[in-house]
C-alpha positions in Angstrom: -1.9 24.6 -17.0 -2.4 27.7 -19.2 -4.1 31.0 -18.6 -7.3 29.6 -20.0 -7.4 26.0 -18.7 -6.0 23.6 -16.1 -5.7 19.8 -16.6 -6.2 17.6 -13.5 -5.0 14.0 -13.9 -5.5 11.2 -11.4 -3.8 8.0 -12.3 -6.3 6.0 -10.3 -8.5 4.6 -13.2 -6.6 7.2 -15.4 -9.1 10.0 -14.9 -8.4 13.4 -16.6 -10.5 16.5 -16.6 -10.1 20.0 -18.0 -11.0 23.0 -15.9 -11.9 26.0 -18.0 -10.5 29.3 -16.7 -11.7 31.7 -19.4 -14.8 32.9 -17.7 -17.3 30.7 -19.5 -20.3 29.3 -17.8 -21.4 25.7 -17.6 -22.6 23.9 -20.8 -26.3 23.1 -21.4 -27.9 20.8 -18.8 -28.6 18.5 -21.6 -24.9 17.8 -22.0 -23.7 15.2 -19.4 -20.2 13.9 -18.9 -18.6 11.2 -16.8 -16.3 13.7 -15.0 -18.9 16.6 -15.2 -18.3 20.1 -16.6 -15.7 22.0 -14.6 -15.2 25.8 -14.7 -12.8 27.6 -12.4 -11.9 31.1 -11.1 -9.3 32.6 -8.9 -10.1 33.8 -5.4 -6.8 35.5 -4.5 -4.3 32.6 -4.6 -6.9 29.9 -4.3 -8.3 28.1 -7.4 -12.0 27.5 -7.0 -13.5 24.9 -9.3 -17.2 24.4 -9.8 -18.4 21.2 -11.4 -21.9 20.1 -12.5 -23.4 18.2 -15.5 -22.5 14.8 -14.3 -23.9 11.7 -16.0 -26.5 9.6 -14.3 -24.6 6.5 -13.1 -21.3 8.2 -12.6 -21.1 6.8 -9.0 -18.6 4.6 -7.3 -16.3 3.3 -10.2 -19.2 3.8 -12.6 -21.8 1.7 -10.7 -24.8 3.9 -10.1 -26.5 3.2 -6.8 -23.4 1.7 -5.4 -22.3 2.1 -1.8 -20.7 5.5 -2.6 -22.8 6.4 -5.6 -23.9 9.7 -6.8 -26.1 10.8 -9.8 -26.6 13.6 -12.3 -27.7 16.1 -9.6 -24.2 16.2 -8.0 -22.8 19.7 -7.6 -19.1 19.9 -6.4 -17.0 22.8 -5.4 -13.3 22.4 -4.9 -10.6 24.8 -3.6 -6.9 24.4 -4.3 -4.6 26.5 -2.1 -0.8 26.4 -1.6 0.2 26.5 2.1 3.9 26.6 1.1 6.0 25.8 -2.0 5.5 22.0 -1.5 2.2 21.7 0.4 -1.3 22.1 -1.1 -4.6 22.3 0.8 -7.4 20.6 -1.0 -11.0 21.4 0.1 -14.2 20.1 -1.4 -18.0 20.6 -0.9 -20.6 18.0 -2.1 -24.2 18.8 -2.7 -26.3 16.0 -4.2 -29.9 16.1 -2.7 -31.0 12.9 -4.5 -28.0 10.9 -3.3 -27.2 12.3 0.2 -29.4 13.5 3.0 -27.5 16.8 3.3 -24.5 18.6 1.8 -21.1 17.6 3.2 -17.5 18.7 2.9 -13.9 17.8 3.7 -10.3 18.7 3.2 -6.8 17.2 3.1 -3.3 18.3 2.4 -1.1 17.1 -0.5 2.7 17.1 -0.7 4.5 17.9 -3.9 6.4 14.9 -5.2 9.2 14.7 -7.7 8.8 10.9 -8.0 7.6 9.2 -11.2 3.8 8.6 -11.5 3.4 4.9 -12.1 0.5 3.3 -14.0 -2.5 2.2 -12.0 -2.8 -1.5 -12.8 -4.2 -4.5 -11.0 -1.8 -6.5 -9.0 1.4 -5.3 -10.7 4.4 -5.5 -8.3 2.0 -6.3 -5.5 3.1 -8.5 -2.6 -0.3 -10.1 -2.5 0.6 -12.0 -5.7 3.5 -13.7 -3.9 1.3 -14.6 -1.0 -1.4 -16.0 -3.4 1.2 -18.2 -4.9 2.3 -19.5 -1.5 -1.3 -20.1 -0.6 -2.0 -22.1 -3.7 1.2 -24.2 -3.2 0.1 -24.9 0.4 -3.4 -26.0 -0.9 -1.7 -28.3 -3.4 0.5 -29.9 -0.7 -2.5 -30.4 1.6 -4.5 -32.0 -1.2 -1.6 -34.1 -2.3 -1.8 -32.7 -5.8 1.2 -32.2 -8.1 2.6 -28.7 -7.7 2.5 -26.2 -10.6 -1.1 -27.0 -11.6 -3.8 -24.8 -12.9 -3.0 -21.3 -11.5 -6.4 -19.9 -12.4 -7.9 -21.6 -9.4 -5.8 -19.4 -7.1 -6.6 -16.2 -9.0 -10.2 -16.7 -9.7 -11.7 -18.1 -6.5 -14.9 -16.0 -6.9 -16.8 -17.2 -3.8 -14.2 -15.8 -1.4 -14.4 -12.3 -3.1 -17.7 -11.5 -1.5 -16.0 -11.5 1.9 -14.4 -8.1 1.1 -17.5 -6.3 2.3 -21.1 -5.2 1.7 -22.4 -8.8 2.0 -26.1 -8.8 2.5 -26.6 -5.0 2.3 -28.7 -3.0 -0.2 -25.5 -1.4 -1.4 -24.4 -4.9 -2.6 -26.9 -4.6 -5.5 -24.8 -1.9 -7.1 -21.3 -2.8 -6.0 -21.3 -6.6 -6.5 -21.4 -6.6 -10.3 -18.5 -4.2 -10.4 -16.5 -6.3 -8.1 -17.0 -9.4 -10.2 -16.0 -7.5 -13.4 -12.8 -6.3 -11.6 -12.1 -9.8 -10.4 -12.2 -11.3 -13.9 -9.8 -8.6 -15.1 -7.5 -9.2 -12.1 -7.7 -12.9 -12.6 -6.3 -12.7 -16.1 -3.4 -10.5 -15.1 -2.6 -12.6 -12.0 -2.7 -15.8 -14.0 -0.3 -14.5 -16.6 2.0 -13.2 -13.8 2.0 -16.6 -12.0 3.0 -18.4 -15.2 5.7 -15.9 -15.9 7.0 -16.0 -12.3 7.0 -19.8 -12.3 9.0 -20.0 -15.6 11.5 -17.3 -14.4 12.1 -19.1 -11.1 13.2 -22.2 -13.0 15.7 -20.3 -15.1 17.5 -18.1 -12.6 18.2 -17.9 -8.9 16.2 -15.5 -6.8 17.8 -12.1 -6.2 17.9 -10.8 -2.6 15.8 -7.7 -2.0 17.5 -4.6 -0.7 16.8 -3.9 3.0 14.2 -1.2 3.5 15.3 2.0 5.2 14.6 2.1 8.9 12.7 5.2 10.2 14.6 6.3 13.3 12.0 8.9 14.3 11.3 8.8 18.0 7.5 9.4 18.3 8.0 10.4 22.0 10.2 13.4 21.2 9.8 14.2 17.5 6.9 16.7 18.1 8.7 18.8 20.7 8.4 22.5 19.8 5.7 24.9 18.7 3.2 24.2 15.9 0.9 26.6 14.1 -2.5 25.7 12.6 -2.1 26.3 8.8 -5.5 28.0 8.5 -6.2 29.4 12.1 -3.7 31.7 13.7 -5.6 31.3 17.1 -4.8 27.6 17.3 -1.2 26.8 18.4 0.1 23.5 19.8 3.2 23.3 22.0 4.8 19.9 22.8 7.4 19.5 25.5 8.9 16.7 27.7 7.1 15.2 30.7 8.7 12.9 33.2 10.7 10.1 31.6 9.7 9.3 28.1 6.5 11.3 28.3 5.1 14.4 26.6 3.0 17.4 27.5 0.7 19.1 24.9 -0.6 22.6 25.4 -3.2 24.0 23.0 -3.3 27.8 23.2 -5.3 30.7 21.7 -3.0 33.7 21.4 -6.0 36.1 21.3 -7.7 34.6 24.4 -5.2 32.8 26.8 -8.1 31.9 29.1 -9.1 29.2 26.6 -5.7 27.4 26.8 -5.8 23.7 27.9 -3.2 20.9 28.2 -2.7 17.3 29.0 0.2 14.9 29.7 0.9 11.4 28.5 3.4 8.6 28.9 2.2 7.0 25.6 0.8 4.1 27.6 -2.9 4.4 26.5 -3.9 5.5 30.1 -6.5 8.2 30.4 -5.4 11.3 32.3 -7.3 14.5 33.0 -7.2 17.5 30.7 -6.2 20.8 32.5 -8.6 23.6 31.5 -11.4 21.3 30.3 -13.4 19.9 33.3 -14.7 16.4 32.7 -12.3 15.7 29.9 -9.6 13.0 29.8 -7.1 12.0 27.1 -5.1 8.8 26.4 -2.3 8.5 23.8 -0.7 5.5 22.2 2.0 5.0 19.6 1.0 3.6 16.2 4.4 3.7 14.4 7.4 6.1 14.4 5.4 8.8 12.6 1.9 8.4 14.0 0.2 8.4 17.4 -3.5 7.8 18.2 -5.2 10.1 20.7 -8.5 9.2 22.5 -10.5 12.1 23.9 -13.1 11.4 26.6 -15.8 13.7 27.8 -17.8 12.8 31.0 -16.6 9.2 30.8 -17.4 8.6 27.1 -14.9 8.6 24.2 -16.2 11.3 21.8 -13.3 11.8 19.6 -10.2 9.9 18.2 -7.4 11.8 16.6 -4.8 10.3 14.3 -1.7 12.5 14.5 0.9 11.9 11.7 4.3 13.5 11.1 5.5 14.3 7.5 8.6 12.7 6.2 10.8 15.7 7.3 9.0 15.9 10.7 8.0 19.5 10.0 4.3 19.0 9.3 1.6 17.4 11.5 -1.6 16.1 9.9 -4.4 15.6 12.4 -7.5 13.7 11.4 -10.3 14.2 14.0 -12.9 11.5 14.0 -16.0 12.5 16.1 -18.4 9.9 17.6 -21.7 9.9 19.5 -22.2 8.0 22.8 -22.9 4.8 20.9 -19.5 5.0 19.0 -21.1 6.0 15.7 -19.0 8.3 13.6 -20.7 11.7 13.2 -17.9 13.6 11.4 -14.3 13.7 10.3 -12.1 16.9 10.1 -8.6 17.2 8.8 -6.2 20.0 10.2 -2.6 20.6 9.3 0.0 22.1 11.6 3.4 23.5 10.6 6.4 23.5 12.8 7.4 27.0 13.9 10.9 27.9 12.9 13.2 28.9 15.7 
């Protein structure tokens, strides 16, 4: 990044774009680019990026009209803000009237990493390769065929690839060709990897893999304490113990305590009433040491599911709120970050 420009690189498909910060406007509408034309400005400590001039057919992995496609009328606004030295809030707004029925937006947090960025490549160091080899050997044994045959059968079984999704939908018309192109590329890489792995296994004994570190976080107690909403000072969460192995959550508004509400859970998936919200019930279950799933019910109908996830150091909570209508159809998703209050 310089005073006049910022470079944003995403290793997924190796996309890189330049954001101009020198005050220039967008290029002529006649100029269209795969990543659009990005110009930025500073709003306090927030970098605001405005992007237009996309190519027709930029859509989902380059397939125009695909399930997540967009077109040349896309207008995107992004905001990059630092919440602390190692946490960035990323917000975006999408306006594309010829691709979506209405504008929409979202946000997420990003954590600074000092790890190496690895190349995005199909099936490299992927456990699915090992499982594909096992599946092919099992198929050989079942058929009574000699082992070590044509490995391309395992990698290029095109008929099964359709089962990934979108079968029979209109979106399939745009996505399906792209999937087959990716399949052929992956097949070549997997075939070479299988041959290499088979040769190597005949030359040297297997080396034992180091045991993975065990996460000792106790999801029942790890959240105890006070948590502040990273963008809303009037939204505070307080976790404390409840009975044996349970937890009580109180959500408070410092400027209006009358709006406070709370619930208790034993992490057993059972619905219990919410104090301060008549007609509301909440159930909580443990997903893994870092994550819990929260079901919110209003008047007997589940209207929201929350995925609550702790950061690696247990000092940040990422809440993803999935809202639903009475038929269970998702109507919106919101992401909120909470920071543990220091004692």
